[in-house]
C-alpha positions in Angstrom: 10.5 17.2 21.5 9.7 16.8 17.8 9.0 13.7 15.9 12.2 11.7 15.1 11.0 8.8 13.1 7.8 7.3 11.6 7.2 3.5 11.8 4.6 1.8 9.7 2.7 -1.4 9.6 2.6 -2.7 5.9 -0.5 -4.8 5.1 -3.5 -2.7 5.3 -1.5 0.5 6.1 1.0 1.2 3.3 -0.4 -1.3 0.7 -3.7 -3.1 0.0 -2.4 -6.6 0.0 -5.7 -8.4 0.5 -5.8 -10.1 -2.9 -2.3 -11.4 -2.5 -2.8 -12.5 1.1 -6.0 -14.4 0.0 -4.1 -16.1 -2.8 -1.2 -17.0 -0.5 -3.5 -18.3 2.2 -5.3 -20.5 -0.3 -2.0 -22.0 -1.5 -0.8 -22.7 2.1 -4.1 -24.3 3.0 -3.8 -26.7 0.0 -0.6 -27.9 1.6 -1.3 -27.9 5.5 -5.1 -28.3 5.4 -6.4 -29.6 2.0 -9.8 -30.3 3.7 -10.2 -26.5 3.7 -10.0 -26.1 0.0 -12.4 -26.0 -3.0 -16.0 -25.8 -1.8 -14.8 -26.2 1.8 -12.8 -22.9 1.7 -13.4 -20.9 4.8 -15.9 -18.2 4.2 -13.4 -15.5 5.2 -11.4 -16.3 2.1 -14.2 -15.9 -0.3 -13.9 -12.2 -0.9 -12.1 -9.0 0.3 -14.9 -7.9 2.6 -15.0 -11.2 4.4 -11.2 -11.2 4.7 -11.2 -7.7 6.2 -13.8 -8.8 8.8 -11.6 -11.7 9.9 -8.4 -9.8 9.7 -9.5 -6.9 11.8 -11.4 -9.2 14.1 -8.4 -11.5 15.0 -5.9 -10.3 17.7 -3.1 -11.8 15.6 -2.3 -14.1 12.7 -2.4 -17.2 15.0 -5.9 -16.4 16.1 -6.9 -15.6 12.4 -5.8 -19.1 11.3 -7.3 -20.9 14.2 -10.5 -19.2 15.1 -11.5 -17.8 11.7 -10.1 -20.4 9.2 -10.7 -23.3 11.5 -7.1 -24.8 11.6 -5.8 -26.9 14.4 -2.9 -25.6 16.4 -0.6 -27.9 14.5 -1.9 -26.8 11.2 -1.6 -23.2 12.2 2.1 -23.6 13.1 2.8 -25.4 9.8 1.0 -22.6 7.9 3.1 -19.9 9.7 6.3 -21.6 8.7 5.4 -21.5 5.1 4.1 -17.8 5.0 7.4 -16.0 4.2 8.4 -18.5 1.4 4.9 -18.1 -0.2 4.9 -14.3 0.1 8.1 -14.1 -1.9 7.1 -16.6 -4.6 3.5 -15.5 -5.1 3.4 -13.0 -8.0 -0.1 -11.3 -7.2 0.5 -7.6 -7.4 -0.1 -5.3 -4.4 -0.8 -1.6 -4.7 0.0 1.3 -2.4 -3.0 3.1 -1.0 -3.8 6.2 -3.0 -1.9 9.1 -1.5 0.6 7.2 0.6 3.5 8.0 -1.7 2.7 11.7 -1.3 2.8 11.4 2.5 6.1 9.6 2.6 7.7 12.1 0.2 6.3 15.0 2.2 8.0 13.7 5.4 11.0 12.0 3.7 13.3 14.2 5.8 12.5 11.9 8.7 13.7 8.3 8.8 11.0 5.7 8.2 10.7 2.1 9.2 8.4 -0.9 8.8 7.4 -3.4 11.5 5.2 -6.1 9.8 4.2 -9.6 9.8 5.0 -9.7 6.1 8.3 -10.9 4.7 11.1 -8.4 4.9 12.4 -9.2 1.4 8.9 -8.9 0.0 8.4 -5.5 1.6 11.7 -4.2 0.3 10.8 -5.4 -3.3 7.5 -3.5 -3.2 9.2 -0.4 -1.9 11.9 -0.6 -4.7 9.2 -1.2 -7.4 7.4 2.0 -6.3 10.6 4.1 -5.8 9.9 4.5 -2.1 12.9 2.6 -0.6 15.2 5.6 0.1 13.2 7.1 3.1 13.0 3.6 4.8 16.1 2.9 6.9 14.8 -0.3 8.5 12.3 -3.1 7.8 11.6 -5.8 10.4 9.4 -8.6 9.0 7.8 -11.8 10.1 10.9 -13.8 9.3 13.2 -11.6 11.5 11.4 -12.6 14.8 10.6 -15.9 16.5 6.9 -16.8 17.2 7.0 -15.4 20.6 8.2 -12.0 19.5 5.6 -11.1 17.0 3.4 -8.0 17.4 2.2 -6.8 19.9 5.4 -7.9 21.6 7.6 -4.8 21.3 10.8 -6.6 20.3 10.3 -5.9 16.5 9.7 -2.2 17.2 12.7 -1.8 19.4 14.8 -3.6 16.8 13.5 -1.4 14.0 14.5 1.7 16.1 17.9 0.4 17.0 18.5 -0.3 13.3 17.6 3.3 12.6 19.3 5.1 15.5 21.8 2.5 16.9 20.5 3.5 20.4 16.7 3.8 20.9 16.6 6.2 23.9 14.8 9.4 24.4 13.0 9.2 21.1 9.6 10.5 19.9 8.3 8.4 17.2 5.0 7.5 15.5 3.6 4.1 14.6 0.8 3.8 12.0 -1.1 0.5 11.7 -4.6 -0.8 11.0 -5.1 -3.3 13.8 -5.9 -3.1 17.5 -2.7 -5.1 17.9 -0.8 -2.2 16.4 -2.0 0.2 19.1 -0.9 -2.3 21.8 2.4 -2.7 20.0 3.0 1.1 20.0 2.2 1.2 23.8 4.5 -1.7 24.4 7.3 -0.2 22.4 7.0 3.0 24.5 7.1 1.0 27.7 10.1 -1.0 26.5 12.1 2.1 25.6 11.5 3.6 29.1 11.1 7.1 30.5 12.0 9.9 28.1 10.5 8.2 24.9 7.0 8.5 23.4 5.4 6.5 20.7 2.3 8.0 19.2 -0.3 5.5 17.8 -2.3 6.2 14.6 -5.0 3.9 13.3 -5.2 3.6 9.5 -9.0 3.3 9.4 -8.9 4.0 5.6 -8.2 0.3 5.0 -11.5 -0.9 6.7 -10.4 -1.0 10.3 -12.9 0.0 12.9 -11.0 1.7 15.8 -14.2 2.7 17.6 -14.8 -1.0 18.4 -11.2 -1.5 19.9 -10.8 -1.8 23.5 -7.3 -0.2 23.3 -7.7 3.2 21.6 -5.1 4.9 19.4 -4.0 8.5 19.9 -5.2 9.4 16.4 -7.5 7.9 13.7 -6.9 8.6 10.0 -10.1 7.9 8.2 -8.4 8.7 4.8 -4.8 8.7 3.7 -4.7 12.5 3.4 -5.5 12.9 7.1 -2.1 11.3 7.9 -0.3 14.5 6.8 -2.1 16.7 9.3 -1.6 14.3 12.1 2.2 14.0 11.4 2.5 17.8 11.0 1.4 18.2 14.6 4.8 16.8 15.7 7.2 18.2 13.1 
């Protein structure tokens, strides 16, 4: 069975949104944890390299805020509730990784979807600004799911596929992401879809991810954006 759809993570996979995410996090901390601002700012928000270390080290955004930024459980929950609003209002520009546009255009005959912990509206705006919205038939963002259904829970992936196909059965799809949780997410989607479906996981190592250190391994690793084309071609 040939590939029927490509699902993508957003941050660190389609776009380099680190500068924007740092700016948003600083703004949110000024509201929910002002004691972590100024010269008390967590070291993982001081530069992009430090942010990558924390982002790829944390299992999910909750752990990122608690274990790396030092927020309490209550502060973390308040921060999460503000994320979508601040993503949409923050004007820091993000850029597509070089070559991503070519990959999407090369496989534009396939339906594409996005499963992300970013804001759905924010994602659509960036796709439209870059003229890439047409291949994407579904976007599931942070604000579409409750706190218990965020990745690696499969709910968002199954929802994305049902938005594309109406009925997500007997499907072969690919999921590309830059985090170990994305690999777990792909495996969980496959399990949720049941027999007859296959979800191929690809690690986007070009954004700074280190799949060799992950306990759950992807099916493929793309060390540069151009390698994505060869991986996708294996199934088309």
